[in-house]
C-alpha positions in Angstrom: 71.8 52.3 51.8 72.7 51.6 48.1 75.6 53.7 46.9 75.5 53.1 43.2 74.6 55.9 40.8 72.5 55.4 37.6 74.2 55.7 34.3 72.6 58.0 31.7 72.7 56.9 28.0 71.2 59.4 25.5 72.1 57.1 22.6 72.6 59.1 19.4 73.8 60.9 17.5 70.4 61.8 16.1 69.5 63.2 12.7 66.3 64.4 11.0 64.5 67.1 9.1 63.1 70.4 10.3 59.4 70.1 10.9 59.6 66.3 11.6 59.6 65.0 15.2 62.7 63.3 16.4 62.3 60.6 19.1 65.0 60.5 21.7 65.6 57.3 23.5 67.3 56.9 26.9 66.3 53.2 27.3 70.0 52.3 27.4 70.3 54.1 30.8 70.8 51.7 33.8 70.6 51.8 37.5 72.9 49.4 39.3 70.3 48.6 41.9 67.6 48.2 39.2 65.6 51.1 40.8 62.9 52.8 38.7 64.3 55.9 37.0 63.0 59.2 35.7 64.3 61.1 32.7 64.4 64.7 31.5 65.9 66.3 28.3 67.6 69.6 27.3 67.2 69.6 23.5 69.2 72.7 22.6 72.2 72.5 24.9 71.3 75.7 26.8 71.4 74.0 30.2 67.7 74.5 30.7 65.6 71.4 30.8 63.0 71.3 28.1 61.0 68.5 29.6 59.8 67.8 33.1 60.8 64.5 34.8 59.1 61.6 33.2 59.1 57.8 33.8 59.2 57.3 30.0 62.8 56.9 28.6 61.6 58.4 25.2 60.7 61.9 24.3 60.0 63.7 21.1 61.1 67.2 19.9 60.5 69.0 16.6 62.8 71.8 15.4 61.3 74.6 13.2 64.7 75.3 11.5 67.9 73.5 10.7 70.0 72.9 13.8 73.2 71.3 14.9 74.1 71.0 18.5 74.1 69.1 21.8 71.2 67.3 23.5 71.5 66.5 27.2 69.8 63.8 29.2 69.5 63.6 33.0 68.4 60.5 34.8 67.6 60.0 38.5 66.7 57.0 40.5 64.0 56.9 43.2 66.4 58.0 45.9 67.5 61.1 44.0 70.9 60.0 42.6 71.5 61.4 39.1 73.7 61.2 36.1 73.9 63.3 32.9 74.8 62.3 29.4 75.1 64.2 26.1 74.9 63.4 22.4 74.5 65.4 19.2 71.6 66.2 16.9 71.7 67.4 13.3 68.5 68.8 11.8 68.5 69.3 8.1 66.8 72.1 6.1 63.9 71.1 3.9 63.0 73.0 0.7 59.7 74.8 0.4 57.0 73.4 -1.9 55.7 75.9 -4.4 52.4 75.9 -6.4 50.9 78.2 -8.9 47.5 79.4 -7.8 45.7 81.9 -10.0 46.1 84.3 -13.0 44.0 87.4 -12.6 43.2 89.1 -15.9 40.8 91.9 -16.8 38.9 89.9 -19.3 38.4 86.1 -18.6 37.8 85.4 -22.3 41.3 86.5 -23.7 44.5 88.3 -22.9 45.6 91.3 -24.9 49.0 92.9 -25.0 49.6 95.5 -22.4 46.8 94.2 -20.1 48.0 94.1 -16.4 48.0 90.5 -15.3 48.2 89.4 -11.6 50.0 86.1 -10.9 49.5 84.4 -7.5 51.4 81.4 -6.1 51.6 79.6 -2.7 54.2 77.8 -0.7 54.5 75.6 2.3 57.7 74.8 4.3 58.0 72.5 7.3 60.6 74.8 8.7 58.3 77.3 10.3 61.2 79.5 11.4 62.5 79.9 7.8 61.9 83.1 5.9 61.4 83.2 2.1 62.0 85.2 -1.0 60.6 84.6 -4.5 61.1 85.5 -8.1 58.7 85.5 -11.1 60.2 84.7 -14.5 57.5 85.8 -17.0 59.0 84.0 -20.0 59.7 87.2 -22.0 63.1 88.0 -20.4 61.3 89.8 -17.5 62.3 88.5 -14.1 61.1 90.3 -10.9 61.0 89.8 -7.2 57.7 88.4 -6.0 55.7 90.1 -3.2 55.8 87.5 -0.4 53.3 87.4 2.4 54.0 84.6 4.9 53.1 83.3 8.3 55.7 81.5 10.4 53.6 79.6 12.9 54.2 76.0 14.0 53.7 73.4 12.4 54.9 75.1 9.1 55.5 78.3 7.2 53.0 79.1 4.5 52.8 82.0 2.2 51.4 83.7 -0.9 53.5 85.3 -3.6 52.1 87.8 -6.1 53.5 89.5 -9.2 52.1 91.7 -11.9 53.1 91.8 -15.5 51.9 92.8 -18.9 53.2 91.4 -22.2 54.0 93.6 -25.1 53.7 91.0 -27.8 51.1 88.2 -28.4 52.5 84.7 -27.9 52.7 81.7 -25.6 54.8 82.3 -22.5 56.0 80.0 -19.7 55.7 81.7 -16.3 58.0 80.3 -13.6 57.7 81.0 -9.8 60.8 80.2 -7.7 60.5 80.3 -3.9 63.8 80.1 -1.8 64.1 79.8 1.9 66.8 81.5 4.0 69.1 78.5 3.7 69.1 78.7 -0.1 66.8 75.7 -0.8 64.2 76.4 -3.4 61.3 75.0 -5.4 60.0 76.0 -8.8 
C-alpha cells in the first residue's frame, strides 16, 4: 500500500478587481505515486468548502466587494489521502461609472427661471455588494444630495439618481453628478 501523501499547492498570492473572476490554479500540487487527484476550494477562509471535489486543478471565483483574506485548497488522491494549503487573495474596489441621462423640464422649447427641473443620472458598479451616495452640483452654488435608487444583484450594482432644481437667474450652467461607493471611490 502506498504511504505517500499528496502535496497541495494553491499558488498565489492572487489579486484582482471586484466583479472580475479570479482563476485559482492548483496545478502545482503533486502526488508522490502520481495518482489522479481531486481539488476543492474555500475562497473566504471560513473553513467551509465553496466548491465540490473536482478533477480540474483550476477554479474561478468572483467577489462582489473588495476583500482581503485567505484562500484554502484541499487535494486528495484516489485512495483518500489529503493535504491542505493556503494562500492569500486581495480584491480591489472599482469605482462606479456615472452617466447623465435626462433633463425633465415643463416646456421642451425653453427653460425659464424658477421652473422646476428634474435631473436624472445612472451608474453601474462591478461591486454588486457596494452601496452608493450621490451629489448634484447645479453650477449656481447649489449642491444637494441625489436621490439614489439602486439594485445590488450579481453581476453588478446599478442605479438611478434624481435631483430637482430651479434656477433664479438666466444663464448657462454646468451640472455635475458625482456618485461615490461605500469605499470612497467615485465618478463624475
